[in-house]
KOLTI-167391 format. One record per residue: residue in one letter; chain; y, z negated, x negated of N, C-alpha, C in turn; residue number from 1. Coordinates in steps of 0.2 Angstrom, whole numbers. Each point is the difference from the previous one (the first is absolute). Layout:
<recs>
a,A,Y,Z,X,Y,Z,X,Y,Z,X,NUM .
...
</recs>
This chain:
<recs>
m,A,554,-695,-514,-7,6,0,-1,0,6,1 .
v,A,-4,4,-1,-4,3,7,-7,1,-1,2 .
k,A,-5,0,2,-7,2,2,-2,3,5,3 .
l,A,2,6,0,-5,6,9,-6,2,-4,4 .
n,A,-1,2,8,-7,6,0,4,2,3,5 .
i,A,-1,9,-4,2,7,4,-5,3,0,6 .
f,A,1,0,11,-6,4,1,2,7,2,7 .
n,A,6,3,0,4,5,0,4,1,-6,8 .
m,A,-1,4,-5,2,0,-8,5,6,4,9 .
k,A,-1,6,0,6,5,2,6,-3,1,10 .
r,A,-1,-3,6,6,-5,5,4,-4,-5,11 .
f,A,-5,-4,-3,3,-6,-5,1,3,-6,12 .
l,A,-1,6,-2,5,2,-6,7,6,3,13 .
e,A,-2,1,5,6,2,1,8,-6,4,14 .
t,A,-3,-6,1,4,-6,1,3,-2,-6,15 .
v,A,-6,-1,-7,5,0,-6,3,4,-2,16 .
n,A,-2,5,1,7,8,-1,7,0,3,17 .
e,A,0,-4,5,8,-1,5,4,-6,-2,18 .
c,A,-7,-5,-6,6,-4,-3,3,0,-4,19 .
s,A,7,-4,-2,6,2,-4,-2,-3,-9,20 .
g,A,-4,-5,1,-1,-5,-5,-7,1,-2,21 .
s,A,-2,-3,-5,-8,1,-4,-4,-5,6,22 .
i,A,-5,3,0,-5,-3,1,-6,0,-5,23 .
n,A,0,-5,-2,-5,-2,-6,-8,-2,1,24 .
l,A,-6,5,0,-5,-1,-1,-1,-6,-4,25 .
l,A,-4,-5,1,-3,-5,-6,-6,2,-2,26 .
h,A,-5,-2,-7,-4,1,-2,-2,-6,-1,27 .
p,A,-6,-2,-2,-2,-6,-1,1,0,-7,28 .
d,A,2,3,-3,-1,-5,-8,9,1,1,29 .
g,A,4,1,4,8,-5,2,6,7,-1,30 .
r,A,-3,3,-1,3,9,1,3,1,5,31 .
k,A,6,3,0,6,2,7,1,8,-2,32 .
v,A,-3,2,5,2,11,-1,3,-3,7,33 .
n,A,5,6,1,7,1,5,-4,8,3,34 .
i,A,-4,-1,6,-4,7,4,5,0,4,35 .
n,A,7,2,1,5,2,1,1,5,-1,36 .
r,A,-4,7,8,4,6,-6,-4,3,-5,37 .
q,A,-5,-4,-5,-5,-1,-4,-6,7,3,38 .
y,A,2,8,-1,-5,1,4,-8,-1,-5,39 .
d,A,1,2,-5,-8,-2,-4,-5,-7,2,40 .
i,A,5,-4,-1,-3,-5,2,-4,-3,6,41 .
q,A,7,3,8,-3,2,4,-8,2,2,42 .
n,A,-1,4,-7,-6,6,4,-4,-3,-4,43 .
d,A,-1,-3,-6,-5,-5,0,0,-6,4,44 .
l,A,4,-4,3,0,-6,6,-5,6,6,45 .
l,A,4,6,1,-4,4,6,-8,2,-3,46 .
q,A,-2,2,-8,-6,0,3,-5,-7,0,47 .
k,A,4,-5,-4,-4,-6,2,-1,-2,5,48 .
y,A,2,-1,4,1,1,10,-6,3,1,49 .
r,A,-2,8,-1,-2,4,2,-5,-4,-3,50 .
k,A,-3,-1,-5,-7,-5,-4,-1,-4,5,51 .
n,A,2,-6,1,0,-4,2,2,-1,10,52 .
n,A,-4,5,1,-4,4,8,6,-1,2,53 .
n,A,8,1,-2,5,-1,6,6,-4,0,54 .
w,A,-1,-5,-6,4,-8,1,1,0,-8,55 .
l,A,5,-4,-1,2,-2,-6,5,-8,2,56 .
k,A,-4,-4,-8,6,-5,2,5,-2,-6,57 .
l,A,5,0,3,5,1,-7,3,-11,-1,58 .
s,A,5,2,-4,3,-4,-2,6,1,-2,59 .
l,A,8,0,4,4,2,0,5,-6,1,60 .
d,A,6,4,-9,7,-4,0,3,1,3,61 .
i,A,6,0,5,4,6,2,8,-7,-1,62 .
p,A,3,2,-3,7,0,-2,7,-3,6,63 .
s,A,0,6,3,3,-1,5,-5,0,7,64 .
m,A,5,-4,5,-2,-3,3,0,5,6,65 .
k,A,4,3,0,2,6,6,-6,4,-3,66 .
d,A,-3,1,-3,-8,3,-3,-6,-1,3,67 .
y,A,1,-7,-3,-7,-5,3,1,1,8,68 .
l,A,5,-3,1,-3,2,9,0,6,1,69 .
r,A,2,6,-2,-1,5,2,-10,1,-1,70 .
i,A,-2,0,-5,-6,-2,-2,-3,-4,3,71 .
v,A,2,-7,4,-4,-3,4,0,2,9,72 .
y,A,6,4,-1,-1,-2,10,-6,10,-3,73 .
f,A,0,2,-4,-3,7,3,-8,-4,-3,74 .
t,A,-1,-6,-5,-8,-3,2,-2,-3,5,75 .
i,A,6,-3,3,-1,-3,11,-2,6,2,76 .
g,A,1,4,-1,2,8,6,-7,3,0,77 .
d,A,-1,-2,-8,-7,4,-2,-8,-4,3,78 .
c,A,-1,-4,2,-3,-6,2,-5,7,5,79 .
</recs>
């Protein structure tokens, strides 16, 4: 699990959609929802991001190490 603060949602979602496996959004009630290429869910996240003054805190579960590193490298580069 990784907790991220997203400041560039467009590029974050592009990075997510480049991943080969699931990128699971963790909800406070314990549910996991895959957001990879799930455009309805991504649009909801984008709306929350905009309502929150262009940042959003997300908790993700990323099973694939390659995808995990892709997301972490995006986050490091987005600082």
